[in-house]
N, C-alpha and C positions, 0 to 999 in steps of 0.2 A: 808539307810534302806528303803525299800519301804512301801506303806500305809498298806499292808496287815500284813507285819511282825511287824510294829509298833503296830498294832492293837492287834495283838496275844499277844505281850508282855504286853500291857496295860491290857487285860483280865487276863493273868496270875497274873500280880501283884495285880489287884484287888481281884482276887479269894483267893490268898495267904493272903491278908489283913483281908478277911472277914472270913478266917477259912473254905473255902469250901472244903479243902482237909481235909482227916481224919489225925491227928498227930500219929506218930508212938507210941507216949506214949500211946495211947488208944487201940493198938494192942497187943493182949496176945502172949506169947510163948507158943507154943503148944507141944504137946507129939506125936512125929511121929509114935509111935508103935500104940497108939490108933487110930490115923488119918489112917493108913494103914486099919484097921478094917473098918472105916467108910466110906473110898474110894471105898468099894466093888461097891457100886451102881454107883458112878462116872465113874469107868472104864468100865462100860456097854457102854458108847458112848464115853469118852475120852481116852480111852485103846484100842481103835479099830482104827488102822491106816487108815484114809480116810473116817471114819464114817461121814454120812450126816445128818444134821438137815433136817426134811422132808418137812416143807414149811416156808417160802422160802428155796429152797433147796442150801445148803452151806456146806462144812466141818466144823465140830465142831473145836474149837480152841484147839491147842496143849498146855498142860499145862507145860511140862516137860521143865525146864528151867526159869520159871516165878519166881519172887520174892515172899518171904511168905507175905510180906505186901500187894503186888498187889492181890494176891489169896484171902486173908482176905477182902480187901475192895471190890473186884468185888463179892463175895458171899454176902457180907453185902447190896450191891447195889441191887442183885436179890431179897433179903428177904424183903427190905424196898419197892420193886416195882420201885426204880429209874431206874432200868433196867427192860423191860418188856420181859419176856418169860414164857410161861405157865409151861414148864417143870422144867427149873431152878427156876422159883418162888416156885413150889411146893416142889422140893428138899430143897432150901434153907429156907423154911418157919420152917421146922421142927428143924433147927440147932441153936444151943446156940453159943454165942460167943466163948466158949470153944471149941465145935465141930469145929467150923470154924478155929480156931487156930490149932486145931490137924490135921485138914485136910492139911492146908497149910505147916504145919510142914512136914507132910509125903511126899507131892508133891516136895517141895523145896529140901528135903533130898535125892531125887533121883539124884540130880546133876544139876550144872549150865549149862546154855546154852554155846555151843561151837560155838563162833561168828566168821564167816568167812565173809571178805569183799565182796561185790557185785561187779561184773563186770559191770554193768549197770550204766550209768550216772544217777546221781540224777535228778529227775524231777525238774522244778522250784518252785513248791508249797511245796516240801520238807523242804525248809526253815521255814515253818510254824510249822513243827513237831519237829525241833531239840530242841528247847528250853525245851521241856519235854522227848522226846524221843531219844534225842541224835543224832549224827552226823551217827551212825551206828545202829540206831534203839533199842538201849538200855536204859531203862528208866533211867534218870538222879536223881530221887528220886525213893526210893523202892516201894512206893504206885503207881508208873506209870508203864503201861506195857511195856514190850520189845515187839517189832514187829518183830524183825529179824528172818526169816525162818518162820514166821506165815503163814498159807494158805492163798492164795491171795482171794479167794472168802469169807473167813471169814472176811478180812480186809474191802473189799468192803461193805459187809453187815453191818459191824460195824458202817461204817462212815454214810451209808445210814439211819441207825437207829438214829444216832445222829441228822441228818438232819430231822427225821420224816417221810422219805420217803418209808418206808417198813412197814411190818405188825407190827413189834415190836419197840418201841422206847426206846432211852437212854435218860436221862435227866441228863446233866452235863453242868454248867456253861460255862466252859473254852472251852469244845469241841463244845458246841452249838454256841458260837461265832466263833470259826474257820471255822466251816464246812459251814457257811453262804458263806464263800469266794470261795468255792470249786464247780466246775461244776462236772458232772457224769464222763467227760473225765479226769479231775483232779483226781477224787476218784481212777478210775482205773488204772491210771499211778502211784499213790502213793503205791497202794495195790501191783501192780507188782513190783515195786522197793523194798518195804520191804521185799516182799516173796523171793526174788532173792538172800537174804543174808543167811548165814547158821546161824542157832542158836537154835531155839526152837525144840523141839521134842516130840513125841507121847510117853506117858508113858504107855507102854504095861504092861498089868497084867501078874501076875505070872503063 
């Protein structure tokens, strides 16, 4: 096992030991019917195929196929400021835990990701990702995101955010430790690889 991979597992073990991931027990079970009503504003961006964030410019993430737990964790991170993004912070700030659970129940009720294997060879640094995101880009724990089929430019920007190298930042102990080992070339190779899988999809509005 190379040094970077050993470091990844050490950081992950430390994070689990100190409870840096939200336990499933803390996540509520939501009402998808109510979530559909609340999701009206979400679909203004996430329900339009190819819709782009203004600056920096990248396609907003596909939510179709993500797990209930991950959507809850992500929204709470925007609400707390752990993830910086003015629009998402404004949206999440008005949401209660029950609202977040309802939204997650709605989106996950639309169907699971349809994972198709990539025909591209895995880049060397993909070994750093598999402990949490699996060999095929599917989160090993439901709190961790599925990457398969996600927009390439969104994945690039997300990793740059963890590095603090773009307008918005993301603060996460595990990801912060991992991204220090990545060059921009590594980031672009990883993003292209996971985007080449079939998986996540745009949740088009009614």
